[in-house]
mmCIF file of the N, C-alpha and C atoms, coordinates in Angstrom:
data_MODEL
# 
_entry.id   MODEL 
# 
loop_
_atom_site.group_PDB 
_atom_site.id 
_atom_site.type_symbol 
_atom_site.label_atom_id 
_atom_site.label_alt_id 
_atom_site.label_comp_id 
_atom_site.label_asym_id 
_atom_site.label_entity_id 
_atom_site.label_seq_id 
_atom_site.pdbx_PDB_ins_code 
_atom_site.Cartn_x 
_atom_site.Cartn_y 
_atom_site.Cartn_z 
_atom_site.occupancy 
_atom_site.B_iso_or_equiv 
_atom_site.pdbx_formal_charge 
_atom_site.auth_seq_id 
_atom_site.auth_comp_id 
_atom_site.auth_asym_id 
_atom_site.auth_atom_id 
_atom_site.pdbx_PDB_model_num 
ATOM 1   N N  . MET A 1 1  ? 0.846   -1.187 0.004   1.00 0.00 ? 1  MET A N  1 
ATOM 2   C CA . MET A 1 1  ? -0.053  -0.009 -0.014  1.00 0.00 ? 1  MET A CA 1 
ATOM 3   C C  . MET A 1 1  ? 0.955   1.268  -0.103  1.00 0.00 ? 1  MET A C  1 
ATOM 4   N N  . ALA A 1 2  ? 1.999   1.291  0.702   1.00 0.00 ? 2  ALA A N  1 
ATOM 5   C CA . ALA A 1 2  ? 2.934   2.407  0.738   1.00 0.00 ? 2  ALA A CA 1 
ATOM 6   C C  . ALA A 1 2  ? 3.365   2.740  -0.616  1.00 0.00 ? 2  ALA A C  1 
ATOM 7   N N  . ALA A 1 3  ? 3.727   1.795  -1.459  1.00 0.00 ? 3  ALA A N  1 
ATOM 8   C CA . ALA A 1 3  ? 4.110   1.957  -2.724  1.00 0.00 ? 3  ALA A CA 1 
ATOM 9   C C  . ALA A 1 3  ? 3.296   2.753  -3.605  1.00 0.00 ? 3  ALA A C  1 
ATOM 10  N N  . ILE A 1 4  ? 1.952   2.417  -3.444  1.00 0.00 ? 4  ILE A N  1 
ATOM 11  C CA . ILE A 1 4  ? 1.073   3.080  -4.187  1.00 0.00 ? 4  ILE A CA 1 
ATOM 12  C C  . ILE A 1 4  ? 0.966   4.576  -3.961  1.00 0.00 ? 4  ILE A C  1 
ATOM 13  N N  . ASN A 1 5  ? 1.136   5.086  -2.631  1.00 0.00 ? 5  ASN A N  1 
ATOM 14  C CA . ASN A 1 5  ? 1.122   6.400  -2.281  1.00 0.00 ? 5  ASN A CA 1 
ATOM 15  C C  . ASN A 1 5  ? 2.385   7.134  -2.657  1.00 0.00 ? 5  ASN A C  1 
ATOM 16  N N  . ARG A 1 6  ? 3.499   6.389  -3.109  1.00 0.00 ? 6  ARG A N  1 
ATOM 17  C CA . ARG A 1 6  ? 4.646   7.081  -3.301  1.00 0.00 ? 6  ARG A CA 1 
ATOM 18  C C  . ARG A 1 6  ? 4.685   7.520  -4.867  1.00 0.00 ? 6  ARG A C  1 
ATOM 19  N N  . VAL A 1 7  ? 3.957   6.841  -5.713  1.00 0.00 ? 7  VAL A N  1 
ATOM 20  C CA . VAL A 1 7  ? 3.825   6.907  -7.174  1.00 0.00 ? 7  VAL A CA 1 
ATOM 21  C C  . VAL A 1 7  ? 3.512   8.420  -7.437  1.00 0.00 ? 7  VAL A C  1 
ATOM 22  N N  . PRO A 1 8  ? 2.377   9.058  -6.919  1.00 0.00 ? 8  PRO A N  1 
ATOM 23  C CA . PRO A 1 8  ? 2.097   10.418 -7.229  1.00 0.00 ? 8  PRO A CA 1 
ATOM 24  C C  . PRO A 1 8  ? 3.211   11.314 -6.728  1.00 0.00 ? 8  PRO A C  1 
ATOM 25  N N  . VAL A 1 9  ? 3.789   11.102 -5.653  1.00 0.00 ? 9  VAL A N  1 
ATOM 26  C CA . VAL A 1 9  ? 4.902   12.004 -5.285  1.00 0.00 ? 9  VAL A CA 1 
ATOM 27  C C  . VAL A 1 9  ? 6.009   12.038 -6.043  1.00 0.00 ? 9  VAL A C  1 
ATOM 28  N N  . LEU A 1 10 ? 6.330   10.774 -6.533  1.00 0.00 ? 10 LEU A N  1 
ATOM 29  C CA . LEU A 1 10 ? 7.543   10.756 -7.473  1.00 0.00 ? 10 LEU A CA 1 
ATOM 30  C C  . LEU A 1 10 ? 7.267   11.339 -8.838  1.00 0.00 ? 10 LEU A C  1 
ATOM 31  N N  . VAL A 1 11 ? 6.026   11.188 -9.285  1.00 0.00 ? 11 VAL A N  1 
ATOM 32  C CA . VAL A 1 11 ? 5.676   11.883 -10.539 1.00 0.00 ? 11 VAL A CA 1 
ATOM 33  C C  . VAL A 1 11 ? 5.742   13.365 -10.353 1.00 0.00 ? 11 VAL A C  1 
ATOM 34  N N  . PHE A 1 12 ? 5.192   13.826 -9.321  1.00 0.00 ? 12 PHE A N  1 
ATOM 35  C CA . PHE A 1 12 ? 5.302   15.320 -8.990  1.00 0.00 ? 12 PHE A CA 1 
ATOM 36  C C  . PHE A 1 12 ? 6.636   15.862 -8.824  1.00 0.00 ? 12 PHE A C  1 
ATOM 37  N N  . LEU A 1 13 ? 7.535   15.160 -8.221  1.00 0.00 ? 13 LEU A N  1 
ATOM 38  C CA . LEU A 1 13 ? 8.988   15.451 -8.159  1.00 0.00 ? 13 LEU A CA 1 
ATOM 39  C C  . LEU A 1 13 ? 9.637   15.514 -9.465  1.00 0.00 ? 13 LEU A C  1 
ATOM 40  N N  . LEU A 1 14 ? 9.251   14.424 -10.297 1.00 0.00 ? 14 LEU A N  1 
ATOM 41  C CA . LEU A 1 14 ? 9.953   14.507 -11.668 1.00 0.00 ? 14 LEU A CA 1 
ATOM 42  C C  . LEU A 1 14 ? 9.367   15.626 -12.514 1.00 0.00 ? 14 LEU A C  1 
ATOM 43  N N  . VAL A 1 15 ? 8.262   15.932 -12.382 1.00 0.00 ? 15 VAL A N  1 
ATOM 44  C CA . VAL A 1 15 ? 7.766   17.093 -13.239 1.00 0.00 ? 15 VAL A CA 1 
ATOM 45  C C  . VAL A 1 15 ? 8.379   18.426 -12.745 1.00 0.00 ? 15 VAL A C  1 
ATOM 46  N N  . CYS A 1 16 ? 8.356   18.666 -11.420 1.00 0.00 ? 16 CYS A N  1 
ATOM 47  C CA . CYS A 1 16 ? 9.140   19.756 -10.881 1.00 0.00 ? 16 CYS A CA 1 
ATOM 48  C C  . CYS A 1 16 ? 10.576  19.902 -11.349 1.00 0.00 ? 16 CYS A C  1 
ATOM 49  N N  . CYS A 1 17 ? 11.325  18.784 -11.155 1.00 0.00 ? 17 CYS A N  1 
ATOM 50  C CA . CYS A 1 17 ? 12.658  18.826 -11.662 1.00 0.00 ? 17 CYS A CA 1 
ATOM 51  C C  . CYS A 1 17 ? 12.822  19.047 -13.098 1.00 0.00 ? 17 CYS A C  1 
ATOM 52  N N  . SER A 1 18 ? 11.760  18.784 -13.967 1.00 0.00 ? 18 SER A N  1 
ATOM 53  C CA . SER A 1 18 ? 12.133  18.927 -15.411 1.00 0.00 ? 18 SER A CA 1 
ATOM 54  C C  . SER A 1 18 ? 11.692  20.412 -15.631 1.00 0.00 ? 18 SER A C  1 
ATOM 55  N N  . LEU A 1 19 ? 10.852  21.121 -14.801 1.00 0.00 ? 19 LEU A N  1 
ATOM 56  C CA . LEU A 1 19 ? 10.678  22.422 -15.002 1.00 0.00 ? 19 LEU A CA 1 
ATOM 57  C C  . LEU A 1 19 ? 11.688  23.372 -14.596 1.00 0.00 ? 19 LEU A C  1 
ATOM 58  N N  . LEU A 1 20 ? 12.485  23.019 -13.627 1.00 0.00 ? 20 LEU A N  1 
ATOM 59  C CA . LEU A 1 20 ? 13.559  23.795 -13.156 1.00 0.00 ? 20 LEU A CA 1 
ATOM 60  C C  . LEU A 1 20 ? 14.513  24.354 -14.321 1.00 0.00 ? 20 LEU A C  1 
ATOM 61  N N  . GLY A 1 21 ? 14.874  25.638 -14.278 1.00 0.00 ? 21 GLY A N  1 
ATOM 62  C CA . GLY A 1 21 ? 15.819  26.076 -15.273 1.00 0.00 ? 21 GLY A CA 1 
ATOM 63  C C  . GLY A 1 21 ? 15.092  26.618 -16.472 1.00 0.00 ? 21 GLY A C  1 
ATOM 64  N N  . ARG A 1 22 ? 13.867  26.495 -16.640 1.00 0.00 ? 22 ARG A N  1 
ATOM 65  C CA . ARG A 1 22 ? 13.162  26.846 -17.846 1.00 0.00 ? 22 ARG A CA 1 
ATOM 66  C C  . ARG A 1 22 ? 12.724  28.370 -17.653 1.00 0.00 ? 22 ARG A C  1 
ATOM 67  N N  . ASP A 1 23 ? 12.723  29.116 -18.621 1.00 0.00 ? 23 ASP A N  1 
ATOM 68  C CA . ASP A 1 23 ? 12.295  30.592 -18.611 1.00 0.00 ? 23 ASP A CA 1 
ATOM 69  C C  . ASP A 1 23 ? 10.892  30.676 -19.131 1.00 0.00 ? 23 ASP A C  1 
ATOM 70  N N  . TYR A 1 24 ? 9.973   31.084 -18.349 1.00 0.00 ? 24 TYR A N  1 
ATOM 71  C CA . TYR A 1 24 ? 8.612   31.220 -18.837 1.00 0.00 ? 24 TYR A CA 1 
ATOM 72  C C  . TYR A 1 24 ? 8.276   32.764 -18.851 1.00 0.00 ? 24 TYR A C  1 
ATOM 73  N N  . GLY A 1 25 ? 7.775   33.150 -19.838 1.00 0.00 ? 25 GLY A N  1 
ATOM 74  C CA . GLY A 1 25 ? 7.257   34.614 -19.984 1.00 0.00 ? 25 GLY A CA 1 
ATOM 75  C C  . GLY A 1 25 ? 8.469   35.556 -20.274 1.00 0.00 ? 25 GLY A C  1 
ATOM 76  N N  . PRO A 1 26 ? 8.090   36.786 -20.381 1.00 0.00 ? 26 PRO A N  1 
ATOM 77  C CA . PRO A 1 26 ? 9.108   37.862 -20.764 1.00 0.00 ? 26 PRO A CA 1 
ATOM 78  C C  . PRO A 1 26 ? 10.019  38.080 -19.491 1.00 0.00 ? 26 PRO A C  1 
ATOM 79  N N  . ALA A 1 27 ? 11.257  38.627 -19.775 1.00 0.00 ? 27 ALA A N  1 
ATOM 80  C CA . ALA A 1 27 ? 12.056  38.965 -18.549 1.00 0.00 ? 27 ALA A CA 1 
ATOM 81  C C  . ALA A 1 27 ? 11.566  40.282 -17.950 1.00 0.00 ? 27 ALA A C  1 
ATOM 82  N N  . VAL A 1 28 ? 11.882  40.390 -16.704 1.00 0.00 ? 28 VAL A N  1 
ATOM 83  C CA . VAL A 1 28 ? 11.490  41.583 -16.154 1.00 0.00 ? 28 VAL A CA 1 
ATOM 84  C C  . VAL A 1 28 ? 12.030  42.848 -16.741 1.00 0.00 ? 28 VAL A C  1 
ATOM 85  N N  . GLY A 1 29 ? 11.253  43.719 -16.990 1.00 0.00 ? 29 GLY A N  1 
ATOM 86  C CA . GLY A 1 29 ? 11.668  45.028 -17.699 1.00 0.00 ? 29 GLY A CA 1 
ATOM 87  C C  . GLY A 1 29 ? 11.612  44.942 -19.231 1.00 0.00 ? 29 GLY A C  1 
ATOM 88  N N  . ALA A 1 30 ? 11.083  43.750 -19.699 1.00 0.00 ? 30 ALA A N  1 
ATOM 89  C CA . ALA A 1 30 ? 11.140  43.713 -21.284 1.00 0.00 ? 30 ALA A CA 1 
ATOM 90  C C  . ALA A 1 30 ? 10.056  44.504 -21.797 1.00 0.00 ? 30 ALA A C  1 
ATOM 91  N N  . LYS A 1 31 ? 10.169  44.866 -22.964 1.00 0.00 ? 31 LYS A N  1 
ATOM 92  C CA . LYS A 1 31 ? 9.114   45.629 -23.746 1.00 0.00 ? 31 LYS A CA 1 
ATOM 93  C C  . LYS A 1 31 ? 7.986   44.630 -24.166 1.00 0.00 ? 31 LYS A C  1 
ATOM 94  N N  . MET A 1 32 ? 6.875   45.089 -24.044 1.00 0.00 ? 32 MET A N  1 
ATOM 95  C CA . MET A 1 32 ? 5.705   44.124 -24.463 1.00 0.00 ? 32 MET A CA 1 
ATOM 96  C C  . MET A 1 32 ? 5.263   44.528 -25.936 1.00 0.00 ? 32 MET A C  1 
ATOM 97  N N  . ALA A 1 33 ? 4.980   43.507 -26.564 1.00 0.00 ? 33 ALA A N  1 
ATOM 98  C CA . ALA A 1 33 ? 4.458   43.730 -28.054 1.00 0.00 ? 33 ALA A CA 1 
ATOM 99  C C  . ALA A 1 33 ? 2.968   44.365 -27.860 1.00 0.00 ? 33 ALA A C  1 
ATOM 100 N N  . GLY A 1 34 ? 2.615   45.085 -28.846 1.00 0.00 ? 34 GLY A N  1 
ATOM 101 C CA . GLY A 1 34 ? 1.374   45.703 -28.876 1.00 0.00 ? 34 GLY A CA 1 
ATOM 102 C C  . GLY A 1 34 ? 0.171   44.725 -28.808 1.00 0.00 ? 34 GLY A C  1 
ATOM 103 N N  . PHE A 1 35 ? -0.957  44.994 -28.420 1.00 0.00 ? 35 PHE A N  1 
ATOM 104 C CA . PHE A 1 35 ? -2.120  44.090 -28.436 1.00 0.00 ? 35 PHE A CA 1 
ATOM 105 C C  . PHE A 1 35 ? -3.416  44.961 -28.458 1.00 0.00 ? 35 PHE A C  1 
ATOM 106 N N  . GLU A 1 36 ? -4.508  44.330 -28.791 1.00 0.00 ? 36 GLU A N  1 
ATOM 107 C CA . GLU A 1 36 ? -5.880  44.972 -28.775 1.00 0.00 ? 36 GLU A CA 1 
ATOM 108 C C  . GLU A 1 36 ? -6.888  43.909 -28.427 1.00 0.00 ? 36 GLU A C  1 
ATOM 109 N N  . LEU A 1 37 ? -7.462  44.016 -27.121 1.00 0.00 ? 37 LEU A N  1 
ATOM 110 C CA . LEU A 1 37 ? -8.265  43.070 -26.634 1.00 0.00 ? 37 LEU A CA 1 
ATOM 111 C C  . LEU A 1 37 ? -9.544  43.695 -26.102 1.00 0.00 ? 37 LEU A C  1 
ATOM 112 N N  . GLN A 1 38 ? -10.709 43.029 -25.938 1.00 0.00 ? 38 GLN A N  1 
ATOM 113 C CA . GLN A 1 38 ? -11.876 43.629 -25.420 1.00 0.00 ? 38 GLN A CA 1 
ATOM 114 C C  . GLN A 1 38 ? -11.776 43.590 -23.853 1.00 0.00 ? 38 GLN A C  1 
ATOM 115 N N  . ASP A 1 39 ? -12.300 44.726 -23.269 1.00 0.00 ? 39 ASP A N  1 
ATOM 116 C CA . ASP A 1 39 ? -12.320 44.644 -21.887 1.00 0.00 ? 39 ASP A CA 1 
ATOM 117 C C  . ASP A 1 39 ? -13.664 44.065 -21.312 1.00 0.00 ? 39 ASP A C  1 
ATOM 118 N N  . GLN A 1 40 ? -13.908 43.955 -20.059 1.00 0.00 ? 40 GLN A N  1 
ATOM 119 C CA . GLN A 1 40 ? -15.211 43.303 -19.509 1.00 0.00 ? 40 GLN A CA 1 
ATOM 120 C C  . GLN A 1 40 ? -16.386 43.954 -20.070 1.00 0.00 ? 40 GLN A C  1 
ATOM 121 N N  . ASP A 1 41 ? -16.456 45.260 -20.531 1.00 0.00 ? 41 ASP A N  1 
ATOM 122 C CA . ASP A 1 41 ? -17.495 45.843 -21.089 1.00 0.00 ? 41 ASP A CA 1 
ATOM 123 C C  . ASP A 1 41 ? -17.635 45.777 -22.626 1.00 0.00 ? 41 ASP A C  1 
ATOM 124 N N  . GLY A 1 42 ? -16.721 44.978 -23.150 1.00 0.00 ? 42 GLY A N  1 
ATOM 125 C CA . GLY A 1 42 ? -16.772 44.807 -24.736 1.00 0.00 ? 42 GLY A CA 1 
ATOM 126 C C  . GLY A 1 42 ? -16.002 45.856 -25.494 1.00 0.00 ? 42 GLY A C  1 
ATOM 127 N N  . LYS A 1 43 ? -15.443 46.916 -24.752 1.00 0.00 ? 43 LYS A N  1 
ATOM 128 C CA . LYS A 1 43 ? -14.629 48.028 -25.445 1.00 0.00 ? 43 LYS A CA 1 
ATOM 129 C C  . LYS A 1 43 ? -13.243 47.466 -25.764 1.00 0.00 ? 43 LYS A C  1 
ATOM 130 N N  . LEU A 1 44 ? -12.851 47.871 -27.146 1.00 0.00 ? 44 LEU A N  1 
ATOM 131 C CA . LEU A 1 44 ? -11.518 47.423 -27.417 1.00 0.00 ? 44 LEU A CA 1 
ATOM 132 C C  . LEU A 1 44 ? -10.545 48.315 -26.701 1.00 0.00 ? 44 LEU A C  1 
ATOM 133 N N  . ARG A 1 45 ? -9.601  47.668 -26.156 1.00 0.00 ? 45 ARG A N  1 
ATOM 134 C CA . ARG A 1 45 ? -8.354  48.390 -25.558 1.00 0.00 ? 45 ARG A CA 1 
ATOM 135 C C  . ARG A 1 45 ? -7.042  47.998 -26.094 1.00 0.00 ? 45 ARG A C  1 
ATOM 136 N N  . ASN A 1 46 ? -6.177  48.929 -26.248 1.00 0.00 ? 46 ASN A N  1 
ATOM 137 C CA . ASN A 1 46 ? -4.743  48.490 -26.698 1.00 0.00 ? 46 ASN A CA 1 
ATOM 138 C C  . ASN A 1 46 ? -3.789  48.989 -25.629 1.00 0.00 ? 46 ASN A C  1 
ATOM 139 N N  . LEU A 1 47 ? -2.525  48.672 -25.831 1.00 0.00 ? 47 LEU A N  1 
ATOM 140 C CA . LEU A 1 47 ? -1.515  48.815 -24.713 1.00 0.00 ? 47 LEU A CA 1 
ATOM 141 C C  . LEU A 1 47 ? -1.487  50.366 -24.666 1.00 0.00 ? 47 LEU A C  1 
ATOM 142 N N  . GLY A 1 48 ? -1.455  51.174 -25.665 1.00 0.00 ? 48 GLY A N  1 
ATOM 143 C CA . GLY A 1 48 ? -1.362  52.655 -25.616 1.00 0.00 ? 48 GLY A CA 1 
ATOM 144 C C  . GLY A 1 48 ? -2.426  53.221 -24.748 1.00 0.00 ? 48 GLY A C  1 
ATOM 145 N N  . SER A 1 49 ? -3.777  52.710 -24.930 1.00 0.00 ? 49 SER A N  1 
ATOM 146 C CA . SER A 1 49 ? -4.879  53.269 -24.052 1.00 0.00 ? 49 SER A CA 1 
ATOM 147 C C  . SER A 1 49 ? -4.817  52.858 -22.659 1.00 0.00 ? 49 SER A C  1 
ATOM 148 N N  . LEU A 1 50 ? -4.059  51.948 -22.282 1.00 0.00 ? 50 LEU A N  1 
ATOM 149 C CA . LEU A 1 50 ? -3.907  51.555 -20.921 1.00 0.00 ? 50 LEU A CA 1 
ATOM 150 C C  . LEU A 1 50 ? -2.770  52.224 -20.072 1.00 0.00 ? 50 LEU A C  1 
ATOM 151 N N  . ALA A 1 51 ? -1.666  52.645 -20.856 1.00 0.00 ? 51 ALA A N  1 
ATOM 152 C CA . ALA A 1 51 ? -0.559  53.080 -20.305 1.00 0.00 ? 51 ALA A CA 1 
ATOM 153 C C  . ALA A 1 51 ? -0.734  54.571 -19.777 1.00 0.00 ? 51 ALA A C  1 
ATOM 154 N N  . GLY A 1 52 ? -0.257  54.999 -18.579 1.00 0.00 ? 52 GLY A N  1 
ATOM 155 C CA . GLY A 1 52 ? -0.192  56.279 -18.103 1.00 0.00 ? 52 GLY A CA 1 
ATOM 156 C C  . GLY A 1 52 ? 1.061   56.829 -18.265 1.00 0.00 ? 52 GLY A C  1 
ATOM 157 N N  . PRO A 1 53 ? 1.354   58.144 -17.533 1.00 0.00 ? 53 PRO A N  1 
ATOM 158 C CA . PRO A 1 53 ? 2.699   58.653 -17.701 1.00 0.00 ? 53 PRO A CA 1 
ATOM 159 C C  . PRO A 1 53 ? 4.012   57.918 -17.298 1.00 0.00 ? 53 PRO A C  1 
ATOM 160 N N  . LYS A 1 54 ? 3.503   57.001 -16.256 1.00 0.00 ? 54 LYS A N  1 
ATOM 161 C CA . LYS A 1 54 ? 4.795   56.188 -15.815 1.00 0.00 ? 54 LYS A CA 1 
ATOM 162 C C  . LYS A 1 54 ? 4.665   54.795 -16.386 1.00 0.00 ? 54 LYS A C  1 
ATOM 163 N N  . GLY A 1 55 ? 3.935   54.462 -17.336 1.00 0.00 ? 55 GLY A N  1 
ATOM 164 C CA . GLY A 1 55 ? 3.936   53.176 -18.019 1.00 0.00 ? 55 GLY A CA 1 
ATOM 165 C C  . GLY A 1 55 ? 2.594   52.408 -17.456 1.00 0.00 ? 55 GLY A C  1 
ATOM 166 N N  . VAL A 1 56 ? 2.705   51.073 -17.443 1.00 0.00 ? 56 VAL A N  1 
ATOM 167 C CA . VAL A 1 56 ? 1.573   50.225 -17.092 1.00 0.00 ? 56 VAL A CA 1 
ATOM 168 C C  . VAL A 1 56 ? 2.055   48.945 -16.541 1.00 0.00 ? 56 VAL A C  1 
ATOM 169 N N  . VAL A 1 57 ? 1.375   48.341 -15.678 1.00 0.00 ? 57 VAL A N  1 
ATOM 170 C CA . VAL A 1 57 ? 1.775   47.026 -15.168 1.00 0.00 ? 57 VAL A CA 1 
ATOM 171 C C  . VAL A 1 57 ? 0.510   46.153 -15.537 1.00 0.00 ? 57 VAL A C  1 
ATOM 172 N N  . ILE A 1 58 ? 0.825   45.041 -16.326 1.00 0.00 ? 58 ILE A N  1 
ATOM 173 C CA . ILE A 1 58 ? -0.121  44.089 -16.708 1.00 0.00 ? 58 ILE A CA 1 
ATOM 174 C C  . ILE A 1 58 ? 0.170   42.619 -16.094 1.00 0.00 ? 58 ILE A C  1 
ATOM 175 N N  . LEU A 1 59 ? -0.828  42.107 -15.377 1.00 0.00 ? 59 LEU A N  1 
ATOM 176 C CA . LEU A 1 59 ? -0.704  40.925 -14.826 1.00 0.00 ? 59 LEU A CA 1 
ATOM 177 C C  . LEU A 1 59 ? -1.585  39.940 -15.546 1.00 0.00 ? 59 LEU A C  1 
ATOM 178 N N  . PHE A 1 60 ? -1.013  38.820 -15.848 1.00 0.00 ? 60 PHE A N  1 
ATOM 179 C CA . PHE A 1 60 ? -1.900  37.692 -16.486 1.00 0.00 ? 60 PHE A CA 1 
ATOM 180 C C  . PHE A 1 60 ? -1.952  36.603 -15.441 1.00 0.00 ? 60 PHE A C  1 
ATOM 181 N N  . TYR A 1 61 ? -3.014  36.022 -15.324 1.00 0.00 ? 61 TYR A N  1 
ATOM 182 C CA . TYR A 1 61 ? -3.229  34.757 -14.397 1.00 0.00 ? 61 TYR A CA 1 
ATOM 183 C C  . TYR A 1 61 ? -4.183  33.826 -14.904 1.00 0.00 ? 61 TYR A C  1 
ATOM 184 N N  . ARG A 1 62 ? -4.055  32.739 -14.649 1.00 0.00 ? 62 ARG A N  1 
ATOM 185 C CA . ARG A 1 62 ? -4.996  31.663 -15.090 1.00 0.00 ? 62 ARG A CA 1 
ATOM 186 C C  . ARG A 1 62 ? -6.069  31.493 -13.997 1.00 0.00 ? 62 ARG A C  1 
ATOM 187 N N  . SER A 1 63 ? -7.321  31.657 -14.287 1.00 0.00 ? 63 SER A N  1 
ATOM 188 C CA . SER A 1 63 ? -8.330  31.480 -13.349 1.00 0.00 ? 63 SER A CA 1 
ATOM 189 C C  . SER A 1 63 ? -8.599  29.922 -13.364 1.00 0.00 ? 63 SER A C  1 
ATOM 190 N N  . ALA A 1 64 ? -9.320  29.562 -12.108 1.00 0.00 ? 64 ALA A N  1 
ATOM 191 C CA . ALA A 1 64 ? -9.596  28.225 -11.899 1.00 0.00 ? 64 ALA A CA 1 
ATOM 192 C C  . ALA A 1 64 ? -10.676 27.792 -12.975 1.00 0.00 ? 64 ALA A C  1 
ATOM 193 N N  . ASP A 1 65 ? -11.446 28.567 -13.516 1.00 0.00 ? 65 ASP A N  1 
ATOM 194 C CA . ASP A 1 65 ? -12.599 28.138 -14.315 1.00 0.00 ? 65 ASP A CA 1 
ATOM 195 C C  . ASP A 1 65 ? -12.266 28.000 -15.817 1.00 0.00 ? 65 ASP A C  1 
ATOM 196 N N  . TRP A 1 66 ? -10.952 28.072 -16.138 1.00 0.00 ? 66 TRP A N  1 
ATOM 197 C CA . TRP A 1 66 ? -10.658 27.845 -17.665 1.00 0.00 ? 66 TRP A CA 1 
ATOM 198 C C  . TRP A 1 66 ? -10.684 26.480 -18.078 1.00 0.00 ? 66 TRP A C  1 
# 
């Protein structure tokens, strides 16, 4: 029974080790490519319309309902 419980842990550790050292996403401070997307009200927004005098911070996250 103990061997069955170890399998998911070993798989998890192998996946984690395989992801080490990989770079995901842009580097900190990198310039972002232009885009145009709809906001929650259906209005088209682009990077220029969101940026203020000091720039803009854009956060991408994956929600649980995707």
